[in-house]
N, C-alpha and C positions, 0 to 999 in steps of 0.2 A: 526575391521570393524564397520562403522557407520550403524545403523539400518536403514533399508528402511521405509520410511514413507508411510502411506496408500495412495492410488492412488486417486486424485481428478479429477473431470471433469467439463466442463462448455460447453456452447453452442458455435457454430462457431461465432456468432455475438459477444459474449462477448471476444471470444479469439482475434478477430480481433481489438477489441477495447483495449484490453491488449497490443497487439504488437504495436499499434499506440502509446500508452501513453509510452511504454517502449523504444521506439526509438525516442521520441519527443525531441525538443532541446528548446521548448518554455513553456512546462508545468513546474509546480514545481518540484524541485529536489526530494521532497518526494514522490510525485506522480508517477515519473519515477521509482524511487527505488522499491516501492510497485509493480508496474506492473511487473517489472523484477523478484521480488521474486515469485509472483504467477505464472508466466510463468515457471520458473524452476521448481516450484512444480508440474504444470500440466504435464511436461515431466517425471515426476517420479523420479527426482534426490534426493539423500539424503539432509537433511536439512544442514548438514556441507558442503557440496558441493555448495549448494545454496547460503550459508552464505559467503563463499570465493569468489564466483563469484560477489556477489553484494557488498562485502567489508563491510559487516555488522555482527551482532552477530547473533548466531543461534536462541536465544530467539526472536529476532525481526523477523526472518523467521517464526517461529512457531506462533507468534501473528498474523501476516498478512495472514498466510495460514488459520488459523482457523477463522479469520473475513470474509475472502472471502468465505469459505465454508458455513457460517452462513447466510450472507447477500448478497453475490455476489459482483458486482461492487460497490454497494453502502458502502459496509463495508471497502473500501479502503480509505474513506473520514475520516477525523478526527472527532470524536465524539465532540458533544457540550460540553463546559466546563462553569461551573459557574463562576469561577475566583473570585477575591476579590470583595467585595461589595463596589460600587463607594462611594467615600467620599462626592463629589459633585454632586447630582443626578438632578431630574427633579424639586424638590423644589428650589434648588439653582438656577437653570436656570431661574425659574419663578420669583424668588425674583429679579435676575439681571435686567430682562426685566421690572419688575413692578417698580423698583427704577429709572429707566430712565425716567419714566413719571413724576417724582416729580422734584421739583426744586433743583438745585445742592447746595452743601454745601455753607455756608457763605464764602465770598471771592473769589469764583469761579463762572464764567459765564456759565461753562458747566461741564459736568461730564467727568472724565477721569477714567482710569483702577483703580489706587490706591484709588480714592475717592469712587468708587463703592465698592471695597473690604473692605475698613474702615467702610462703612455704613452697610455692611452685615457681618461683622467680619469673613471674608473669605480670601481665597489666591487670590492675584492678578493674579497669573498665571491662576488659575481656571476662573477668571472673562475674561481674554482676550481669554481663550478657548471657552467660551460661545459666546463672541461677534464675534469671527472668525467663528464659526459654524453657527450663525445667520446671518452673512453678515452686521454687524453693524460696521461703522466706526465713531468713536466719534470724532476725530480731523479733518477729511477730511471735507472740505466746498465746497459749490457749490452755486452760486447766479443764479437769473433768474428772468426774468421779465414777468409777467402775464398780458395779454391784457384784459382790462376790457370794450373794445368796445362792445356795445349792438349789433351792426351790424357785428360782427367779422365773422360769419359764411358766410354771403352774400360777404363781401369784400375779405375774404380769397378765397371762390370760384371764385370769379371774376378773382382774380390774377393767381390762379392755372390754371384757364380754358384758360387764355392767353398762359400759358406756354405749356399745353398739347394739346390745340386745338385753335390756333390762328386764327383770322378772315382770310378769303381768299383774297389774294392779299394786305395785309397790313403789316406793319412793327411794331413789338412789341419791345420796347425800355425800359431798366431799367435806370433810372437816380437818381443820388443822389451826394451829395458833401461830400468830406473828408475835414473837416475844420482844420486849425491850425496845419499843418504839419510843424514842427519845423526845422530849418536849424541849427543843433547843430554841433560844431566842438570840436573833443576830440581825443585824441591819441587812436589808436586801432591796434591790431595786434594779434599774437599767442603766448601764454607764456607756459612754461613748469610748471607743477604742482608739489607738493612734490612726488607723486607717478610716476612720469617720464611721465604723459600724456600731450599731447598738446591741449590746449583749446583756444577758442577766449577770448581775454583780452580786457577790456575797462578801461581807466583811469576815476577815480571817479569824477573829475573835467572837465567842459566843458564851452564853449562859446556860448552865443545865438546870432544868427544872423538874427532874424526875422522869420516870417512864412508865409506859402502860404496856400490858399485854393485851392482845386483841384475839379472841376466838372467833372463828367464822365457820359457817355451815353453807355451803353452796348446793342448791337444788339443780341437779344435772340436766333434768328434763326442761327447766324453765330459765335457769340462770339467776333465779331469785336469791339473794344473800341475806342471811341472819347472822348477826354478831353480838358479842358482848365484851366489854372491856373490863379488865381486872388489874389490881396490882400485883397480884401473886399468879403462878401457873402451876399449882399443884394439882395432884389428882382430884382433890376436892373442887377446885374451880372448873376442871374440865367436865367432871360429872354433873356439877349444876348447870353448866352450860347444856349438856346433853339432855338434861331434864327440861330445859326450855325448848329444845328443838323438838323432843318428843311431845310436849305440850301443844306445840303449834302444829303438829301433823294430825291428819284425820285419825280419828280412834280406830284402834284394831288394824290400822294400815301396817304392811311390812315395810321395815325401813332397813335399807342396806347403807351401811356407813363406810366410807373408804377413808383409811386412816394411814398415817405412817407409823414407823416403830419407835416413837418416843415413848419413854418409860412410863409417863403419865397415863398413856392410852392403854397400856397392857394391864394395870392394877384396876380392873373393872369387871372381874368375874362375879362378884356378888351383884353388882348393878345389872349385869347382862341377865343373870337368873331372875331378877325382878322385872325385866322388861323382855320376854320371850319374842316379842314381835320385832326386836331390833338385832341386827346381825352385823358384826364388824368384819371388814375385810382389809387386811393389812398389806401395804405395798411392799414390794422387795426391800432389802436393807440397801441403803445408798441409792434409792430410786424414788424419792419423794416427788420427781418430776411427773410421776404417772398421777398424781393427785391434782385434779383440775383445779382446786381452789387456790393452788399456788399461782395460777395465771391471774385469777383475781387480785391477789396480793400484789402482783406486779403492777396492775392497773392502779390500784390504790396508792401504791409508793409514787408512781409517775404523776398522778393527777392531784393528789392531796397533800402528800407528804414531802417530796423532794423540794428543796429550796424554800420550804415554808418556815415561819417564825412563829413559835408559841410562848406565851408569857407565863404559862403555867400549865398543868395537868388538865385543868378544866378546858382550856382552849384546845388542846390537842384532842381531847375527847369529843368537843363539840365540832371540830373539823372532820373528824372521822364520821360521826353520825350525820353530818350534813352532806358529806360525799354519798354515803349510803342512801339517804333519803333522795337525792337526785339520780342515783344509779338504778334502784329497783323499778321505778315505773318504766324505763326503758331497757330492762335487763334482757338479754338474749342468751340461749344456751350456746356453750362452746361446742363446736363441732370436732370430733376426733378424726384427724386426717392421717396420722402416722401409720404407713403401711406395715412397717416392721419395727418391732420393739427389741432391742438388744440390752444386754448388760452394759456394754461400752457403747457410747454414741459416737466414738470416733473409731474408724476402721484401721486395723493394721498399725496400732500405735503403742499398745501396752507392752509389746514384746521388744520395742525399741528403747525403753526406759532403762536407763542407768541406775543401779541400786546404789 
């Protein structure tokens, strides 16, 4: 007969915690097993019987029983272990970060994992671990345009103000052109890859059939779009398009037009004098992303132009007009959600560029 172990006890609160841990399906397996061992011991069961119920060894039961008696619930957690001394510690990490500030080795324009490892005489895998932990991507690239306009804050506030708080009884319109839309003809369809997946395929060769320029005016309040296609994009074509926009607007209604700083938009003093109800608002230089019609151009490119095949200019114009005819009945305004508007869309970057 197995010798009866000395009776142990605990508070009601601890016992409830043990019951919860012992019946849990989300706690780690080791935690559940230890809680069941202690619960068996609290019931006064022999060590051998507790070991059989928990499918473990008697020595394991004795170990966690004694840990619970000495430390309570805290004793059921694993004790800290020193483990092996890391080969690549803080000094190696600091070395990786420091060497990235230096010029890359001869023959390379930028650092990569093997080059850093060779310079430090260390493991390339250790270098990659450091880079992953620090969130450093040596091969990923991103380009951006920083506005150097000295009046950036005032101009940006003017544009955003028109979006968030437009003048009463006035129309706010975003206007711009998408130049050089090419009518490319090439074979396209779906192809099966080596792994059996179907993807969109394009023939590498194509025929050029000319290009169109697209003028577009977006009503900020409704999302409705008005466009005109031309073969030229001079000031004359721009002002002709603005005549169409003004003709479609209610008579004597104030029009606030958002434009970028393209030269054709600036040669309009005489036209503005003849249309006193129209006011031009120019975005800061290198900040055309403040103009909402650019968002619509992106939608047009994705849905109607990318990957398409056009046999001539007429096909291209028809595709654009068909997209607009389908878009306008379901048009919705874009909501301005950017909380902060800065000249640089990336933080703490321009100072790090090498000239």
